C-alpha positions in Angstrom: 0.0 0.0 0.0 1.3 3.5 -0.8 1.0 5.8 2.2 1.5 9.5 2.7 1.9 10.9 6.2 1.0 14.6 6.9 3.6 16.7 8.7 1.7 16.3 12.0 2.5 12.6 12.3 5.8 11.3 13.7 8.5 10.5 11.2 9.2 7.2 13.1 6.1 5.9 11.3 7.8 6.1 8.0 10.4 3.5 9.0 8.0 1.3 10.9 5.4 1.1 8.1 8.1 0.5 5.5 9.4 -2.4 7.5 5.9 -3.9 7.1 6.3 -3.7 3.4 4.4 -0.5 2.5 5.7 2.3 0.3 5.6 5.3 2.7 6.5 9.0 2.3 5.9 11.9 4.6 5.3 15.6 3.9 8.5 16.2 5.8 10.6 13.6 3.8 9.3 15.1 0.6 10.3 18.5 1.7 6.8 19.8 1.5 6.3 21.1 5.0 4.1 24.2 5.0 2.4 23.3 1.7 -1.2 24.4 1.8 -3.6 21.5 2.4 -5.5 22.2 -0.8 -2.3 21.9 -2.8 -1.3 18.8 -1.0 -4.7 17.2 -1.7 -4.6 18.3 -5.3 -1.0 17.6 -6.4 0.6 15.0 -4.0 -2.0 12.9 -2.3 -3.5 11.4 -5.5 -0.3 9.4 -5.9 -1.0 7.4 -2.7 -3.7 5.0 -1.5 -4.1 6.7 1.8 -3.0 10.1 3.2 -3.0 10.2 7.0 -3.4 13.4 8.9 -4.3 14.5 12.4 -5.6 17.8 11.1 -9.4 18.1 11.4 -9.4 21.3 9.4 -7.6 19.6 6.5 -10.2 16.8 6.4 -13.1 19.3 6.8 -11.9 21.5 3.9 -11.3 18.5 1.6 -14.6 16.8 2.5 -16.4 19.3 0.3 -14.3 18.7 -2.8 -14.8 15.7 -5.1 -11.9 13.3 -4.9 -9.3 13.6 -7.7 -8.4 9.9 -7.4 -9.1 6.8 -5.4 -6.8 8.1 -2.7 -8.4 8.4 0.8 -7.6 11.2 3.2 -7.9 9.6 6.7 -7.9 11.6 9.9 -6.1 9.8 12.7 -8.0 10.1 16.0 -5.9 8.0 18.3 -5.4 9.7 21.7 -2.2 11.7 22.1 0.6 9.6 23.8 4.4 9.6 24.0 5.8 9.2 20.5 6.8 5.5 20.8 3.4 4.4 22.2 1.6 6.4 19.6 3.6 4.7 16.8 2.9 1.3 18.3 -0.8 2.1 18.7 -1.1 3.4 15.1 0.7 0.4 13.6 -1.4 -2.1 15.6 -4.6 -0.4 14.5 -3.4 -0.1 10.9 -2.7 -3.8 10.7 -6.1 -4.7 12.2 -8.1 -2.4 9.8 -10.1 -3.4 6.8 -9.4 -0.3 4.7 -12.2 -1.1 2.2 -14.6 -0.1 4.9 -13.3 3.4 5.2 -14.3 6.2 2.9 -12.4 9.4 1.9 -12.3 11.8 4.8 -13.1 9.2 7.5 -12.0 9.4 11.1 -9.8 6.4 12.0 -9.8 4.2 13.9 -13.5 4.1 14.6 -15.9 1.4 15.9 -17.7 1.2 12.5 -14.5 0.8 10.3 
């Protein structure tokens, strides 16, 4: 799976998710930090299967725009924790998720996904 991590997610996720066999980039590793959400959604995210963010404003703004591709923007709603525990929680939830049940601009993880 091709994954893009927004700048508000820990860079440690890149290495961890790559070790699981996924193609992973981050806004930081692509040197796009500060790029407007609309530009990220329009020009970068379509190259990925999922773009993860913690930014509710990003998701809210994009929700009203027709998707440009099959890429899904997913808002991570895991509770804030120390970085290592957050990475472990996210990876565990990621592996347990049936991604076909999530739509573009969904909150994740959720009880209905």
